[in-house]
N, C-alpha and C positions, 0 to 999 in steps of 0.2 A: 446590410440594410439597404435598399437602394432607396433613392429621393421617389415621391410620389410625383405626379405628372403636373401638378399646379407647382409644387417646389421647383422643378425642373425648367419650366417654362419661365418662370419669375428669374432663374439664374441666367437662363438664357437671354432673355430681354435685357436685362442688365449688362451682361457681355458684349451684347451688341451694340453697345452705348461706350464701350471702355476700350480706350486707347492704350498701346502698349503690350497686348496679349502677343505671345511669340508665335506668331502666323508660320513662320518658316518651320518652328520645329513641330508644330502640328501638321504641316503638310508633307514634312519628311515620313512621318508615320502614320502618313494617312487618316488623320484624327480631326474630328470636328474642333475647331478652336471656340465653339461657342457650348461646348458639352463640358458641364463641371467636374472636376475630378475631385469627387466627394465619397470614399470607402467607410461609409460611417462605422460597419462593422456591427458588433453585439450590443445592442441598446441596453441590455443587462449587465455589461460589462463593469467589473468593478473598478478600471482604472482607465483613463483616456490619455492621449497624448495628443497635443495641441502645438502645430509646427506654423511656419511662416507661408510658405507657399510651393505648389509644386515645380518638379525640375524635369529635365530631360526624360529621364527613365518613368517618371511618373505619368508624363502624357506618353511614352510608348505602349505602358502597361494599363494605364486607365485607371491607377490605384495611388492613393497617396502612401508617403514614407516607404517608397520601394527602392528609390536610388541608394546612392552611397550612405549618405546620413541617414537615413531610415533603415538601412541595413544594419549599421552599429547597434541602432536601438533594438532592432529585430534579435540579432546575435546575442546581446547581453540579456534581453528578455528570455530567448529559447535557452541560453545557460542556466538563468536562473530556475526557471520552472523545470527543466528536465536533467539539468546535472551533467549535461554534456553538451558539445558543441553543436550546431544547428548544421546538418547534412545537407542541405542545398535550397537553391532558389525556391524551389516550391515547397518547401517545409516552411520557409520564410512567408510565402504568401499565406498558407495556410494558417500559420500562427495569427496573421492580422483579424482574420474573421472572429477571434476570440477578445478583442478588445476595440475600443473606440478611437476613431482617427479623425481629425480635422483640422484645417489651416484658416489662417486669417482671410485668403481670398483662394479660392478654387481654380485658379488659370495661371498658367505658367508666364512671368513676367521677360520680357526681352532683356537678355544678359545677366539674366537671375538676379537683377537688382530687387530690392525692397519694393513691394508697390507703395505709392506714394500715400501721405494721410486722405486725400480725397478720394482714391480709388477704396482705400479699407474703410472709410466712412460710407461709399456707397453699397457695398456689401454686407456690412455689418449687421443692419436689421435681420437679414436672410441667416446670416451666420450664427448669430444669438438666439435666433428663434430655433434653429436647428440644435444648439446643445439644451435649450429650455425644454424641449418638446421631444425629440428624438432619442434621449440618452436618458437613463434612469440613474446613472451615477453621480459623484460628487467630486472625485479626487481626479485633476487633470495636471500631468506631467508637463510644463510647458518648455518650448524649447528655443530658446534665444531671447534677447531683449524685444525683438519685435513682437513676437509671439506674446510674452508677458504682458506688456504694456498696451497690447490690443483691448484689453478687459477696461482700460480706463475711457476708451472712446465712447463718447455721448454719454459721460458720467459727469457729474458736477467736478467743478474744481478741486474742492478737498479729495475727492477719491482719486482724482487723477495726479494729485500730490502725494496720497498716501502709497500708490503704486510706484511712484516715480523713486520715493524716498526707501522704500521696501529694496528696489533694485541697486540702491547703493550699499546696502548693507553687506559687509563682508561675509557673512554669515546665510546669504540669501539662497543658496545652493543646499543647505542644509535645513533650512526651516520651511516653513508654508503661511499663507496669507487667503483668508476669506473673503471673496469678492461676490456681490449679488447682481447679477444680470436681470434685465426687465424687458420683455419684449413689449412690442408697440400695442399690444392689447390690455398691457397691463400684467400678464403672466410673468412671475417672477422665481426664482432660483437662487441659491447660495453655492458656490461652488468653492472648493479647497485647492489652490493653485499650488504646485509644487515646481518651481522654476530651476531648471538646469541649462546650461550654456548650449549653444547650438552645435551640433557634433558635425561640424565642418574642418576640414584640414587646413582651412584657411585662417581658421580661429586657434593659432599656436599657442596660445595663452591657456586654454583649456583642454584643445583636440586630446591629447594623453591621458588627461584625467577624467574626461567623460565616462568612459564603459565604469569605472568606479564608483563616480557620483553617481550614476543611475543605479548601480546595483544597490548603493547604499537607499536610495529611494524604495526601490523593489523590496528589501528586506522589510521595509516598515509598511508598504501599501499591499504587497503581496507576499505575505509568509507562506513559505511552502510547509509541507508536512513533513515531521520528522522520519 
């Protein structure tokens, strides 16, 4: 599901004022650095995935969750749904159309470092409006601390503390938390967050455990037919 023209122009206007977009990577693949990488997917999808920000492969293909970390997510998802390994890259792209995918900021940062709070706050109103208006689902798997705590931006202090306290729990990757988001016009919806670690090889503590943790989430959120 593509952005409409008003949404697209709003993102481009903010990006034009944002320092730190990885211009070199966009130039390498002959891509427009002002174009947001948001492959929202099916608005009626029962499950969404919320990550940090795009990487090199996301710029190359213009799709979120398509790089190495995203491929791990997609492989586990494909195996869960079909009972067999994902056959090829094209199958992973096709699979993406059946779910909802979104990031904190839809642009690749220099050095793949997390965007500053200033930048995340700048894009937060547009991103939360997409969640509230462009997707009809409720359950979101968040990938990593940055993605999870994004839901505390522009929230009252007690809500931010609630999210931070939840992240410190030892069972955070096995349970869930309800969070309400409100758009600038007052529209609001409650989402159920199911946090997982970020699927990066640099995350040595959790990388090997990630597929099993994701599969446990999928067993609850996407039960397959017997």
